C-alpha positions, -999 to 999 in steps of 0.1 A, spaced: 941 471 -919 914 486 -900 921 506 -870 902 500 -838 903 525 -810 903 512 -774 883 526 -745 900 548 -721 900 521 -693 907 493 -716 941 488 -704 932 492 -667 921 462 -644 886 465 -627 887 461 -588 869 429 -575 840 431 -548 848 416 -512 823 386 -511 837 373 -478 821 401 -457 787 396 -472 788 358 -466 797 364 -430 768 387 -425 745 362 -442 758 334 -420 754 354 -388 719 364 -396 709 329 -407 724 315 -376 704 338 -354 673 329 -373 680 292 -370 691 294 -334 660 314 -325 638 289 -343 655 260 -325 652 278 -292 616 285 -298 610 249 -309 630 236 -280 611 256 -255 578 244 -269 591 208 -271 604 210 -236 570 223 -224 553 195 -243 576 169 -228 570 184 -194 532 185 -199 532 149 -210 552 139 -180 529 158 -157 498 144 -174 512 109 -169 515 117 -132 479 128 -133 465 98 -151 485 74 -129 470 92 -99 435 86 -114 442 49 -120 455 44 -85 425 62 -70 401 40 -90 419 8 -80 418 19 -44 381 25 -46 375 -9 -63 391 -26 -34 366 -10 -10 334 -22 -28 315 -50 -11 283 -68 -20 262 -95 -3 253 -127 -21 232 -157 -11 259 -179 -24 288 -166 -2 276 -138 20 297 -107 18 321 -107 -12 346 -81 -24 380 -78 -41 395 -76 -6 390 -96 25 378 -77 56 377 -86 92 342 -83 109 345 -46 115 320 -31 90 287 -18 104 269 -25 71 277 -62 74 259 -67 107 238 -97 111 204 -96 128 221 -102 161 241 -69 156 275 -87 153 295 -79 122 303 -105 96 336 -110 77 340 -102 40 357 -127 17 379 -117 -12 368 -135 -44 404 -147 -48 403 -161 -13 370 -179 -21 384 -195 -53 418 -203 -36 400 -220 -7 379 -241 -30 410 -252 -49 428 -262 -17 397 -281 -5 395 -299 -39 431 -310 -35 423 -324 0 393 -343 -14 414 -357 -42 441 -368 -17 414 -386 3 402 -401 -30 366 -393 -20 343 -387 -50 314 -375 -29 336 -348 -13 347 -338 -48 311 -334 -59 304 -311 -29 335 -290 -37 325 -287 -73 290 -276 -65 304 -250 -42 327 -238 -70 296 -232 -91 283 -210 -64 316 -192 -62 314 -183 -99 279 -171 -95 290 -148 -67 320 -137 -88 296 -128 -117 276 -106 -93 307 -89 -81 318 -83 -117 285 -66 -125 289 -43 -95 325 -35 -104 316 -26 -140 288 -4 -128 310 13 -104 335 28 -130 307 46 -148 302 83 -142 276 90 -115 274 55 -101 276 52 -63 287 19 -47 290 11 -10 318 -1 13 314 -23 44 304 6 65 278 19 41 299 48 29 296 59 -7 322 47 -31 323 69 -63 351 54 -84 348 77 -114 344 108 -93 374 100 -72 395 91 -102 386 124 -120 393 144 -89 427 128 -86 435 136 -122 424 172 -120 444 178 -88 476 171 -108 472 202 -131 497 208 -159 519 239 -151 549 239 -175 528 251 -204 515 281 -185 481 265 -182 459 236 -194 423 225 -193 409 190 -187 386 181 -215 354 173 -196 341 138 -200 373 124 -217 383 104 -186 376 68 -194 379 39 -170 380 3 -182 385 -31 -164 405 -59 -178 434 -83 -171 471 -86 -176 486 -107 -203 509 -133 -187 495 -126 -153 511 -110 -122 516 -121 -86 485 -120 -65 483 -117 -27 472 -154 -24 498 -177 -9 502 -212 -23 488 -241 -2 511 -259 21 529 -282 17 541 -267 -16 547 -301 -31 510 -309 -28 498 -275 -43 501 -287 -79 512 -253 -92 538 -251 -120 567 -227 -117 554 -204 -144 521 -199 -125 536 -187 -93 559 -160 -80 572 -154 -45 552 -184 -33 520 -167 -45 495 -176 -73 498 -156 -105 466 -141 -119 449 -149 -152 464 -184 -155 442 -215 -153 453 -240 -126 428 -269 -129 423 -296 -103 405 -329 -113 389 -312 -143 377 -281 -124 392 -248 -136 407 -222 -112 416 -187 -124 426 -159 -101 418 -122 -107 444 -95 -107 445 -86 -70 479 -79 -54 491 -74 -19 493 -36 -26 479 -13 -52 503 -12 -81 508 4 -115 513 -18 -146 525 -11 -181 494 -3 -202 509 -24 -230 502 -55 -210 466 -46 -203 438 -64 -222 401 -63 -219 400 -101 -216 430 -125 -214 425 -150 -243 422 -187 -237 407 -187 -202 375 -205 -192 364 -175 -171 380 -144 -155 372 -115 -134 384 -81 -148 399 -61 -119 428 -42 -134 417 -7 -142 429 14 -172 424 51 -170 426 74 -201 421 112 -204 427 141 -228 442 175 -218 439 208 -238 471 228 -236 469 266 -234 505 280 -237 514 303 -267 537 277 -281 512 248 -278 479 266 -281 452 242 -293 474 211 -288 457 182 -271 476 155 -253 463 121 -241 478 97 -215 469 62 -202 478 43 -170 468 9 -155 466 0 -118 458 -33 -100 437 -33 -68 448 -50 -36 436 -74 -10 441 -67 27 441 -103 39 419 -112 69 440 -131 94 410 -153 105 426 -159 140 400 -184 151 380 -199 122 361 -223 145 361 -259 156 348 -291 142 335 -313 171 323 -348 176 300 -352 206 294 -384 225 274 -376 256 264 -412 260 299 -428 256 320 -437 226 305 -456 197 328 -485 188 320 -483 151 332 -447 149 366 -442 165 380 -414 143 367 -386 120 376 -407 90 351 -434 99 324 -410 90 336 -414 54 340 -452 56 313 -467 78 289 -486 56 255 -476 69 265 -439 67 269 -443 30 236 -461 24 205 -445 9 169 -448 18 169 -445 56 156 -418 79 179 -388 74 165 -353 75 179 -321 59 164 -291 79 169 -256 91 155 -235 120 131 -208 108 123 -177 128 151 -180 153 173 -205 171 154 -237 179 141 -244 205 151 -215 227 134 -188 206 97 -191 211 86 -186 175 113 -208 159 102 -239 140 121 -266 121 115 -268 84 128 -289 55 157 -276 35 161 -283 -2 188 -309 -7 213 -293 -31 229 -325 -44 198 -343 -57 200 -365 -77 239 -367 -78 243 -377 -42 221 -396 -18 208 -380 14 225 -399 41 248 -394 72 279 -396 51 269 -368 26 257 -345 54 289 -350 73 309 -343 42 291 -310 38 297 -300 74 334 -310 71 337 -290 39 321 -259 55 347 -262 83 375 -263 58 362 -232 41 363 -213 73 401 -220 76 405 -205 42 438 -209 22 459 -215 53 447 -250 60 476 -275 56 466 -301 31 487 -329 46 473 -322 81 437 -322 69 442 -355 52 460 -370 83 431 -359 105 409 -385 87 435 -413 87 462 -408 113 458 -427 146 469 -396 164 435 -381 157 414 -410 170 389 -403 197 401 -407 232 380 -425 258 365 -403 285 379 -405 320 364 -421 339 347 -444 315 317 -448 337 298 -424 359 268 -426 382 236 -415 365 220 -390 389 189 -370 380 162 -350 397 127 -363 403 113 -337 380 125 -305 362 137 -280 387 136 -304 417 163 -303 443 159 -339 451 186 -359 432 182 -396 427 209 -421 418 198 -444 390 229 -465 384 262 -465 364 263 -455 327 290 -446 302 306 -412 306 306 -388 277 331 -364 261 335 -341 231 363 -342 206 375 -309 193 394 -302 161 409 -268 155 431 -252 128 461 -233 139 462 -204 114 499 -197 119 508 -232 108 477 -245 91 479 -277 112 449 -294 127 450 -300 165 429 -323 186 416 -322 222 390 -341 242 369 -327 271 341 -339 294 306 -336 280 271 -342 295 239 -348 276 224 -316 289 249 -295 270 227 -291 240 237 -269 211 207 -251 196 198 -254 159 210 -220 144 186 -200 124 189 -207 86 217 -232 93 218 -269 85 204 -294 111 202 -331 103 189 -361 123 198 -396 111 178 -420 132 191 -456 137 222 -446 117 239 -475 134 221 -507 145 235 -537 162 264 -518 176 292 -537 193 284 -517 224 256 -541 232 226 -534 255 230 -521 291 203 -524 317 201 -496 342 181 -504 373 160 -516 390 156 -485 410 128 -466 426 118 -433 409 89 -413 421 58 -404 401 61 -433 377 36 -456 391 61 -484 390 75 -501 421 110 -507 406 119 -489 374 145 -500 348 156 -488 314 180 -501 287 207 -484 268 204 -501 235 228 -510 207 213 -484 183 228 -450 176 213 -418 161 235 -392 146 227 -354 147 247 -330 126 247 -292 132 264 -271 106 265 -235 119 284 -222 88 261 -237 61 245 -204 50 267 -173 52 255 -137 51 235 -113 72 205 -113 49 204 -150 42 223 -165 71 197 -159 98 203 -143 131 241 -150 132 251 -149 95 266 -184 94 292 -177 121 302 -203 147 282 -210 179 296 -196 212 306 -228 230 329 -229 260 343 -263 252 357 -251 219 376 -221 232 412 -223 243 429 -207 273 398 -187 282 378 -190 314 345 -205 305 323 -180 322 340 -152 302 330 -170 271 294 -175 277 292 -206 299 261 -204 320 263 -208 357 238 -235 362 243 -237 400 236 -274 401 267 -291 388 261 -289 350 289 -282 326 315 -299 348 294 -308 379 317 -289 403 292 -274 427 266 -291 449 230 -282 447 219 -250 464 211 -254 501 176 -262 512 153 -232 514 172 -212 487 149 -205 458 157 -225 427 167 -202 398 144 -220 374 107 -224 379 94 -251 355 62 -244 335 31 -262 344 32 -283 313 51 -315 320 53 -311 358 61 -344 374 76 -361 343 111 -373 351 137 -354 331 162 -382 334 151 -394 300 140 -371 271 122 -380 239 140 -391 208 151 -356 198 185 -342 205 170 -308 209 148 -320 238 121 -295 228 94 -312 248 114 -316 280 107 -280 292 143 -275 299 154 -240 308 173 -219 283 205 -223 303 206 -260 295 213 -251 259 245 -238 242 233 -206 226 248 -176 208 261 -147 230 243 -114 229 262 -82 219 273 -62 189 303 -53 169 331 -79 166 317 -114 175 335 -133 203 341 -163 180 363 -142 158 391 -142 184 381 -174 203 371 -206 185 334 -213 185 316 -244 172 315 -243 134 300 -278 131 291 -306 154 285 -343 148 266 -357 178 260 -393 186 230 -403 208 225 -438 221 189 -449 220 173 -457 254 145 -482 257 125 -464 284 112 -497 298 90 -492 328 93 -454 323 74 -456 290 39 -454 306 47 -422 325 69 -407 297 45 -415 268 72 -428 245 92 -460 241 125 -447 228 144 -417 242 178 -405 253 196 -399 286 184 -365 297 196 -348 329 227 -364 341 247 -349 369 280 -364 378 296 -381 408 304 -347 422 268 -340 428 253 -356 459 223 -378 455 198 -395 477 210 -431 482 178 -451 482 172 -479 506 154 -511 496 119 -503 489 96 -507 519 59 -500 513 44 -476 538 20 -491 563 -16 -488 552 -35 -460 567 -66 -472 586 -99 -460 575 -110 -432 598 -139 -439 622 -170 -424 608 -184 -396 628 -222 -400 634 -242 -372 619 -254 -346 644 -289 -350 658 -317 -329 644 -318 -297 665 -347 -295 690 -370 -267 680 -373 -241 706 -405 -242 728 -433 -218 720 -430 -187 742 -456 -184 771 -484 -161 764 -480 -127 780 -496 -124 815 -516 -94 822 -501 -74 849 -519 -76 882 -534 -42 890 -520 -26 921 -547 -16 945 
């Protein structure tokens, strides 16, 4: 058996190494490395989160600045005058008309909301012609909206300069970029805005958002479903059609607001049209900290612009003037929509405007034909012209006009014309223009004016009647609608009234007499037909200063002229004898009796002084008719006068009552006519005898010499 020897240590056990200490060291070292890495990463991540938060603040500031600037931009259009995202009271120097008074600015949402409200009124009245006029105006509103859209899209481009209502520069991109850069990123230890990366875009909001535009009243007539309104306001980017006409409101709120960028779209799908107003701002920031060197971060924010609503304290009055007494065929405003002859075509109805100033008080002004905008859809007649004037008055009230009240005005007996008091007055007139000698011609119907105003606080239409004389003649405003409809009513129930016989000087007739006939002419003045300082003439389509339409304001503080002879109320007697008359008539027309004017409601050939006309006040800044109702439109009835025995001296057969004082003005009460005794022929004086020629002088005598 072999013998194997064992190593010396073979029987001894080898000591085992302590692995627990090594593992502890490994764990500690590894933990430090991991914790350091986590700390390093956490610091960088925290800085990234902080930088993103700060960049969001910066981009939101940029979006808000852009939205604020967009609300300031205003443009002038021939369709609607001054238009903007926001309404503006007449305070902007850039909006001044040629008469130096400022003109209000209309928000595009206000324009569209007003048209929708007026369309509902026309539908409630079941008047197809009114609907056509409203629809035509909506086409103009969309044209104006398109022009505003072009300007807004230009304004967000780098370097573009828009203008506000005072002519100040509006640089949307520049202001947005400055707002972004002013919010620098600090947590990273520094950052740099990547030049040119700020991008501004305009769009809408999916599902819409509340606008600043209140729903029409009463709400049950507004025809707005629950999903299209919020807080009694329209929602944007939702179609709300009326009678086949589409109405879509832009994203314009009551204040500038941020919106979630996820809801922003360049164009809301499914809409017939839309105005992109919600601005989206995007920008990129280069971070410079050690932990984030080279890292770029981007952010986006959206903001909606706002509308500062114009209160429109006094939008103006619609008036019906009857200086010759009431017409029995028209006893309320609604009769203008119903009377048969007003709706007929093919009779003498003009469509004109004053060019070169207010006619006839501005010397260079002339009357010219105006293109009829509804041909061939509607006929040119009294009814259509009235509807246009009525609609322009509605427009001035904006979205606050109460639908039910506007409808009631045309149908409710409470709005019928009141008879003047007294019904009859004595017709007193001077012998000639400027004369102090007043003659009494006989009793004729008294006149009055019927005034309809909108109370903006309630939207209700009010009614008031006041005394009116024929000599209170409103001018034809420059570039505004003026229409004359001769013999609009024939064979009126009023019949024919003979005035006279009476004696009137300078007529060549022993006893004069005239006849107030049964025919009526209708004159319509629409002072708000053409808005805007560039296209609206001297006064930009604003109401005429008229003392009868103002409320709770002394007349002379509102432009009433002191005529000194009893006009506009006939409260003062004529000036005493010997006091110079304030008006010296021109030589043309001297001796022609002003008691009757020719068949023109402007009396341009009567040589009347300027104070016989209702004219616009002179001044600058905020127009008086912004805070006191002026005359927005007037429908004036004139009763034709057969001049009778006056025709030879007047030169025309048909005219109107001209100068008519009242019973408060004294007149010469004429006695029965007694011809003056004939003047005997003077005794002829014999011609003087021929003068006797002087005798020839005696020849000189030679002097006798003196001895």
